[in-house]
N, C-alpha and C positions, 0 to 999 in steps of 0.2 A: 192386515197386510204385514205388520211387524211380527205377529204371532206366526204367520205362515212362513216367513223368512227364517224365524228362529227354529221352527220344526225342520226345515230343509237343512239348516246347518247341523242340527243334532243328528239327522239321518246320515249326513256326510261324515259324521264322527264315528258313532257306533263303538265307543271305547271308554274305558275308565282311565283317565290320565294317570292316576296313581299306579295302576298295573303296568302301563306302558313305561313309566319312569323307572319302575323296578326292573323291568326287562332290559332297559337301556343300561342301567347301572350294573347289571350282572354280566354285560358283555366283557370279553377279554380285551380290555383297552390297551394293555401292554402289547398284546399280540397285534392289535389293529395298528398301533403306532409303529411297530416294527415292519408290518406289511407296507404301510404308507411310505416309510423311509426307504424300503428296499425296492418296491415296485411302483410307487406312486398311486396306489389304490388299495382298498381293503373292503371286504364285504361284512355285513352284519349278521348273516343268517336271517331266517324269517322273523321279522318283528311285527308285521301286520297280518291279521287273520284273513282268510278268504272272504269273510263277511265284510270286514273293514275295507278290503280292496274293492269288492263289488259295490259298496256304498259310495266310495269315492268315484268310481267309474260312472255310476248312475248320476252323481251330482254334476257331472260335466254338462248335462242338459239344462241345469238351473242357472240361467244367466245372472240372476240376482246375487249369486254367491261370488261373482267375479267382477273385477274392476276393468278388465280389458281382454280382448281376443286378438290373437295374431295368426294370420294365415301365412305360413312360411314362404310360399312361392311368390307372394307379392313383394317380398323384401330380399329375395335371393338366399334365404336361409335353408332351403331344402323343399320338402313337400310334407304336408300334414299341417297341424295347427296346435295352438296351446292357448290357455287362459290363465291369467294371473288372478289369484284369489283377492278379494277385498277384505278389509278388516271389518268385524272381528273374524278371524280365521275359524274354520271348523275345528272342533276340539281335538281331533286326532292329529291334525296338522300342527296346531299350536303346541300340543304335547310333544310331538316329535322335535319341533324346533327348540323348545325350552329344555327338553331332556338331553338332546344330543349336543347342544352347545357347550356345556361346561367341560366335558372331557376333550372335545375338539378344540376348545380354546387353549387348553393346556398344550396340546400338540402344536397349535398355531403359534403360541408364544415361543415354544422350543424352536420351531422353524425360523421365526423372525430373528431369534437370537443367533442361530447358526448362520444366517445370511447377513448379519450386521444391520438389520432393520430395527429402528428404535421403537416402532409401534408395539404396544402390548395390549392385550384384550382383557376386559374385566371378566370375572368368574361367572357372572350370570348374564343371561341374554337380555333381560330388561335393561340393564345398565348399558349394554352395547347398543341396543336400539335407541336409547336416549342420545347416545353419541351421534348415531346416524341422523336422527330427527333434528338435532340441533344444527346439523350441517345442511338441512333441507332435504334429506333423503327420508321421505315419509311414506312412500308407497310400498305396500307389501310385495314381496317377490316370490313366495311359494307359488307353484303353478302346477296345472295338470296338462299333460301333453297327450294328443290323440293322433294315431297313425293308422292309415288304411293301406291296402295293397299298393305297392310301388312307392310309398312314402319313405322319407329318410330325413335325417337332420345333419346338416353340414357341420364340420368341425368348427368349434367356436369357444368363446370364453364368456362367462356371465358377469360382466363388469357394469355397474349401474351408477357409479359416482365416485367421489373421493374416497369414501370409506368402503373397503372391500375385505370381507372375512375370507381367508384363504382356502377354506374347505367347504364343500357342499355334499349333499347326499341325494341320490336318485333312487326311488323305490319302484320296482316293477309291480304293476297292479294286475296284469293279465297273466295267463298261464302259457308259458312257452310250449310249443308242440301241440297244444290244444286250441287256444284262442288265436295263435299266430305262429308263423315260421319266419325265419330271417330276423331282421330288426335287432341285431346284436348291439350292445353298448360298446363303443369304441373310444379308446383313450390314446392320444399320441403325445410323445415326449420329444421336443426339439432340442437336441443336445448340441452344444457349441462345437463347431468344426467337425461334426459327425452327422450321418444321416439320421432321420427321425426314427424313433422306435414306436411301434404300435402294440397296444394291449387290448385284447378282446375279453370282456368280463361276462361270463354266463351268470344269469340270475334266475332264481326261482320266484314264484309269485309271493309278494310280501317281503322280499329281501331287498336290502339297500346296498348300494355301492357308494363308498366315501372316496372322494377324489379332489384334487386341487382345482381351484377356480381359474388360476392363471399361471402360477409357477410353484416350484418346490425346490428345496435344497438337495443337492447330491454331493456326496463326498468323493473327491478325486485325489489323485496323487499329489496335487499341489494345493490341497485344501478343499473347502466347500464352495461350490458354485451354484448358480441359479439356472434351472432349465424351465423353458416355457411348456405349458401343457394345454392341450385342446381336447374337447370331447364331442361326441356326436353319436348318431345311431345309423347303422347300415340299412339298406333297402329292405322293406318288409316284403316277403315273398307271398304270404297269404294271411287272411284273417284281419284282425284289428288288435292294436297294442296301445295300452294306456300306461302312463308313468306319472308319478308324483315327484316333483323336484322341490327339495327343501334347501333354500338359499338363506343365509343368516343375516346378510346386510339388506337394508331396504333401498329403494330406488328414488332418484330425484323426480 
């Protein structure tokens, strides 16, 4: 039984963590930080191969890899469903979490400084998870989401406890225009005393979008202020769509 579960986790990985870490390190992080500051989101380009995407999609059927399943309609979250991975995470998911965290922590510390928030994030993800676990947030939060025709995800924020890392990444695992139509990633920004602004982010298979979990700093004429952010997915018109969500804080 243990060997079978180990094989399934390896099949859901299909990657060399060192190669993925090198690819992440080679991203234009100065450009990503600038895009996040200007628009509230940034894309990574293709980080996952089609084979890695297919392996993750196939793994959705293996309940032993996950700690829980959520049917969105039962909770008023939208339509569709998602599953939270259990520890240990598949290699590709663990590699993305560990590799993306350090440059994102640098951006997150800059944001907290701009907003006058005293919390600072350690440079490595292991140290940050220790902080979460000490506070009782021990449940892994990376997840796979599955949508069929007519499914959608309501605008929301992924807050799971006292400790919240302010950035997260969603990777599209399906091929837009081939596997599905519709199902666009939607980000909204609720600006003080102004109407909300919406951003639609087109993604290719294997590409990630980086965006705020709940708020971000915006520079105005009277200094820097905080704007609330929400994200979701528009209605799927045809086919099926799978997404990998990489969240860096664990849940209670």
